[in-house]
C-alpha positions as CSV (number, residue, x, y, z in Angstrom):
1,M,-0.1,-0.2,0.0
2,A,1.5,3.3,-1.3
3,L,1.4,7.0,1.4
4,S,-0.1,8.8,0.3
5,L,1.1,12.2,2.8
6,P,1.3,15.9,2.7
7,A,4.4,18.3,0.9
8,P,6.9,18.0,2.0
9,F,7.0,14.6,3.3
10,T,8.4,10.9,1.7
11,S,8.1,7.9,2.9
12,R,10.5,4.9,2.3
13,P,11.1,0.9,4.4
14,L,13.0,1.8,7.9
15,R,16.4,0.2,7.8
16,M,19.0,-0.9,10.2
17,A,20.7,2.4,9.8
18,D,17.6,4.3,11.2
19,V,17.3,2.2,14.3
20,A,19.5,5.3,16.4
21,A,16.5,7.8,14.4
22,V,14.3,5.4,15.3
23,T,14.8,5.3,18.9
24,A,14.9,9.2,19.6
25,L,11.6,9.2,17.9
26,L,10.2,6.9,20.6
27,A,11.9,8.9,23.2
28,A,10.7,12.1,22.1
29,S,6.8,10.7,22.4
30,E,6.9,8.7,25.3
31,R,8.8,11.7,27.0
32,H,6.2,14.5,26.0
33,F,3.5,12.0,26.6
34,V,4.6,10.9,29.8
35,G,7.2,12.6,31.4
36,E,10.4,9.9,30.6
37,S,11.7,7.5,28.2
38,F,12.2,4.2,28.8
39,I,13.6,2.9,25.7
40,D,17.2,2.4,24.2
41,E,17.7,1.1,20.5
42,G,19.5,-2.3,22.0
43,D,15.2,-2.7,22.0
44,V,15.0,-1.2,19.1
45,A,17.8,-3.5,17.7
46,G,16.9,-6.3,19.5
47,Q,13.3,-6.4,17.8
48,W,14.4,-5.9,14.6
49,S,16.8,-8.6,14.2
50,A,14.3,-11.3,15.3
51,P,13.6,-13.5,11.9
52,S,10.0,-12.9,11.3
53,I,10.8,-9.1,10.6
54,D,11.0,-8.4,6.7
55,L,12.0,-4.7,7.5
56,A,11.6,-3.8,3.7
57,A,7.8,-5.3,3.6
58,D,6.8,-4.6,7.2
59,S,8.4,-0.9,8.0
60,V,7.6,1.4,6.7
61,G,9.7,4.8,7.3
62,V,8.2,9.4,7.2
63,L,10.8,11.4,6.3
64,D,11.3,15.5,5.9
65,G,14.1,16.1,4.1
66,D,16.5,13.5,5.9
67,V,15.0,14.3,9.6
68,L,12.9,10.6,10.5
69,V,9.3,12.2,12.3
70,G,7.2,9.3,11.6
71,G,7.4,4.8,11.0
72,A,5.4,2.1,11.3
73,L,6.1,-1.6,11.9
74,V,3.8,-4.7,11.9
75,D,4.6,-8.0,13.0
76,D,3.4,-11.2,13.2
77,R,1.8,-11.0,16.4
78,H,-1.1,-8.4,15.9
79,H,1.5,-5.8,17.0
80,L,0.6,-2.6,14.7
81,M,3.3,-0.1,15.7
82,V,3.1,3.4,14.6
83,D,4.6,6.7,15.9
84,V,4.7,10.5,14.7
85,H,7.3,12.7,17.3
86,P,5.1,14.6,19.0
87,D,6.5,18.2,16.8
88,H,5.0,17.2,13.5
89,R,1.7,15.5,15.4
90,G,-1.3,17.2,13.5
91,R,-0.2,17.1,10.2
92,G,-2.0,14.1,8.8
93,I,0.8,11.8,9.5
94,G,-0.6,9.4,11.4
95,S,-3.7,9.1,9.7
96,T,-1.7,8.0,6.9
97,L,0.4,5.4,8.7
98,A,-2.7,3.8,10.6
99,P,-4.1,2.3,7.7
100,W,-0.8,1.2,5.7
101,A,-0.2,-0.7,9.0
102,E,-3.9,-2.6,9.3
103,A,-3.6,-2.6,5.1
104,R,0.4,-5.0,6.2
105,A,-1.9,-6.8,8.9
106,R,-4.6,-7.9,6.4
107,E,-1.8,-8.8,3.6
108,R,0.0,-11.2,7.1
109,D,-3.2,-12.7,7.4
110,L,-3.5,-10.8,11.0
111,G,-6.8,-12.0,12.5
112,H,-6.7,-8.1,14.4
113,G,-4.6,-5.5,14.9
114,E,-3.3,-3.9,18.4
115,Q,-1.7,-0.5,18.9
116,E,-0.2,0.4,22.4
117,T,-0.7,4.8,22.7
118,A,0.4,7.0,26.2
119,V,-3.2,7.3,28.0
120,A,-2.3,11.0,27.9
121,D,-2.2,10.8,24.5
122,A,-6.0,12.0,23.4
123,A,-5.0,12.6,19.4
124,A,-4.3,9.5,19.1
125,A,-7.1,7.9,21.2
126,E,-9.7,9.8,19.3
127,L,-8.2,8.6,16.0
128,L,-8.4,5.0,16.5
129,G,-12.2,5.3,17.5
130,A,-12.7,7.2,14.9
131,R,-10.9,3.7,12.8
132,G,-12.8,1.1,14.8
133,Y,-10.5,0.6,18.0
134,E,-11.5,-0.5,20.7
135,P,-9.3,0.1,24.6
136,V,-8.9,-3.7,25.7
137,H,-6.1,-3.6,28.6
138,R,-3.9,-1.3,30.2
139,D,-0.1,-1.6,30.7
140,W,2.2,0.4,33.4
141,V,5.5,0.8,34.2
142,L,7.1,0.6,37.3
143,R,9.6,1.7,39.0
144,M,11.6,0.6,42.9
145,D,13.0,3.3,43.9
146,P,17.0,3.3,45.9
147,D,15.9,3.7,48.9
148,V,13.1,1.1,48.9
149,P,14.0,-1.7,50.9
150,L,13.6,-5.3,48.7
151,T,11.0,-7.3,49.8
152,R,12.4,-11.4,50.3
153,H,10.4,-14.0,50.5
154,A,10.9,-17.4,51.5
155,L,11.3,-20.3,48.6
156,P,9.4,-24.1,48.8
157,S,12.5,-26.1,50.0
158,D,13.3,-27.6,46.9
159,V,12.9,-24.5,44.8
160,T,17.2,-23.1,44.2
161,I,17.7,-19.4,42.6
162,G,21.0,-18.7,40.3
163,T,22.0,-17.8,36.9
164,Y,21.6,-18.7,33.2
165,T,23.5,-20.4,31.2
166,N,22.8,-20.9,27.9
167,D,22.0,-24.5,27.9
168,D,18.9,-23.3,29.4
169,A,18.1,-21.4,26.9
170,P,14.5,-23.4,25.4
171,A,13.2,-24.4,28.8
172,V,13.3,-21.1,29.9
173,H,11.9,-19.6,27.2
174,A,9.3,-22.6,27.1
175,V,8.3,-21.5,30.6
176,I,7.8,-17.3,30.0
177,E,5.7,-18.5,26.7
178,D,3.4,-21.0,28.5
179,A,3.2,-18.5,30.8
180,F,1.9,-15.4,28.8
181,A,0.1,-18.2,26.4
182,E,-2.6,-17.3,29.0
183,W,-3.3,-14.2,28.0
184,D,-6.2,-13.1,26.3
185,G,-5.2,-12.9,22.2
186,R,-1.4,-12.7,23.3
187,V,0.4,-15.2,19.6
188,R,3.4,-17.1,21.7
189,R,7.0,-15.8,20.0
190,S,8.9,-18.3,18.7
191,Y,12.0,-19.2,19.9
192,E,14.6,-17.6,17.5
193,D,12.4,-14.4,17.9
194,W,13.3,-15.0,22.0
195,R,16.3,-15.1,20.9
196,A,17.5,-12.3,19.0
197,V,15.0,-9.7,21.6
198,I,15.6,-11.0,24.9
199,V,19.4,-13.0,24.9
200,D,21.5,-12.1,21.8
201,R,20.6,-8.4,22.0
202,D,23.0,-5.2,22.1
203,G,24.0,-4.6,25.6
204,A,22.1,-7.7,26.7
205,D,24.2,-10.2,29.4
206,P,22.4,-13.5,30.2
207,A,24.5,-13.4,33.2
208,H,22.3,-11.9,34.6
209,F,19.3,-13.2,33.8
210,R,17.8,-15.2,37.6
211,V,16.2,-18.8,37.3
212,A,14.8,-20.6,39.4
213,R,15.7,-24.5,39.3
214,A,13.4,-27.7,41.3
215,G,14.2,-31.3,40.7
216,G,16.5,-30.4,38.1
217,E,13.9,-28.9,36.1
218,I,13.7,-24.7,35.5
219,V,10.5,-23.0,37.0
220,G,10.2,-19.5,37.0
221,V,13.2,-16.3,34.7
222,A,13.7,-13.1,35.4
223,T,15.0,-11.7,32.2
224,V,17.3,-8.8,32.7
225,H,18.6,-6.3,30.6
226,D,20.8,-2.8,31.9
227,S,19.8,0.0,31.0
228,A,21.5,3.6,32.1
229,G,20.7,2.7,35.1
230,T,18.1,1.3,35.4
231,T,17.9,-2.8,36.0
232,W,15.0,-3.7,33.4
233,I,13.1,-7.1,33.7
234,P,11.6,-8.1,30.4
235,Q,10.5,-10.9,31.1
236,L,10.0,-12.0,35.1
237,A,7.6,-15.7,35.0
238,V,6.8,-19.0,36.4
239,R,5.4,-22.0,36.1
240,A,1.7,-22.5,36.3
241,D,1.9,-25.1,39.1
242,R,4.0,-23.3,41.2
243,R,2.2,-20.1,41.7
244,H,1.8,-18.8,44.7
245,Q,4.9,-19.7,46.7
246,G,6.9,-16.3,46.6
247,I,8.5,-17.3,43.3
248,A,8.3,-14.6,41.2
249,Q,9.1,-12.6,44.2
250,E,12.4,-13.7,44.8
251,L,13.3,-13.6,41.7
252,L,12.6,-10.1,41.2
253,A,14.2,-9.7,45.1
254,E,17.2,-11.4,43.3
255,A,17.7,-9.7,40.2
256,F,17.0,-6.0,41.7
257,A,19.7,-6.3,44.1
258,A,22.2,-8.2,42.4
259,G,21.9,-4.5,39.2
260,R,22.1,-2.6,42.7
261,Q,25.5,-4.1,42.6
262,R,26.2,-3.3,39.7
263,G,25.9,0.2,40.0
264,C,22.5,0.1,38.6
265,A,20.4,2.1,41.4
266,T,17.1,1.9,40.3
267,G,14.8,-1.2,38.9
268,E,12.5,-1.1,36.8
269,L,10.1,-3.5,34.9
270,S,6.3,-3.2,32.5
271,T,2.9,-5.2,33.2
272,S,-0.5,-5.8,31.9
273,G,-3.6,-5.7,32.8
274,L,-4.1,-9.1,31.7
275,T,-1.9,-10.7,33.9
276,G,-3.9,-9.6,37.9
277,A,0.0,-8.7,38.8
278,L,-0.1,-4.6,39.1
279,G,-1.4,-4.4,42.9
280,L,1.5,-7.6,43.7
281,Y,4.2,-4.8,42.7
282,Q,2.9,-1.8,44.2
283,R,2.7,-4.3,47.3
284,L,6.3,-4.4,47.7
285,G,7.2,-0.7,47.0
286,M,6.9,0.0,43.3
287,R,5.7,3.3,41.6
288,I,3.8,3.9,39.2
289,V,5.4,5.6,36.5
290,A,4.1,5.4,32.9
291,E,0.3,4.2,32.3
292,F,-0.1,2.6,28.4
293,Q,-3.1,1.8,27.0
294,T,-3.6,-1.1,24.2
295,W,-6.5,-0.6,21.5
296,R,-7.3,-3.7,19.5
297,I,-9.2,-3.4,16.0
298,V,-10.5,-6.2,13.7
299,L,-8.7,-7.0,10.4
């Protein structure tokens, strides 16, 4: 689907050389609507390195001369990622990118598409609502401040928490995807995509991951990415039959404690309203620092 953009804007597919520019664009939007940014170049490069992404077909960038001012990306997990730099909103870019993303999702045979916006982004909510999107759930970024004591939890007698090795990768991936597959509408991420996004991405050190084991089996995991003095937990999961035993709480505490020893004073993670975990994190001393809305459209 060709883009019909107002002058002086042009478009082309995104490419790996655009990682820094796209990161800056997304960071500008986060700062504009939530007051700070949580994304780094490793996040963007890792996502784009996933085998399921074909940037030439699945992405488009909008430029004002040589400056990237907007873009869209569609993956095979129903995510339609559309963003426009705050300084270029209200000029028809978003309303052009939205139908492009939906058309590409149909080409990928996706039955529905989802977009995430900052709750404060009233213009995006109005645009998506007019296009037939429905709000489905909220997501939050939470922070553990440096002066908050970490709440520990005694583990079951057969459970130990240790470090990750590369041999653990398939089992860790299975625990994570089995847990997240319980969410409504969640599509499993392939092992190859998971490695690209979580394990092999720039800046990741899997030695920082924390893995819970019982009887020689992996029953829980906290993956870890360090970024700008923060320990970020992109994934925290416990096998269904071992939940409500304090394993997730202790994985989180160990990951944040190790991060503090590395010089990462704060700890952060994102949680979805689909998980019901928001209250737990707040009881552990974390506070909400950003709120997002996920919208869904039937294609």
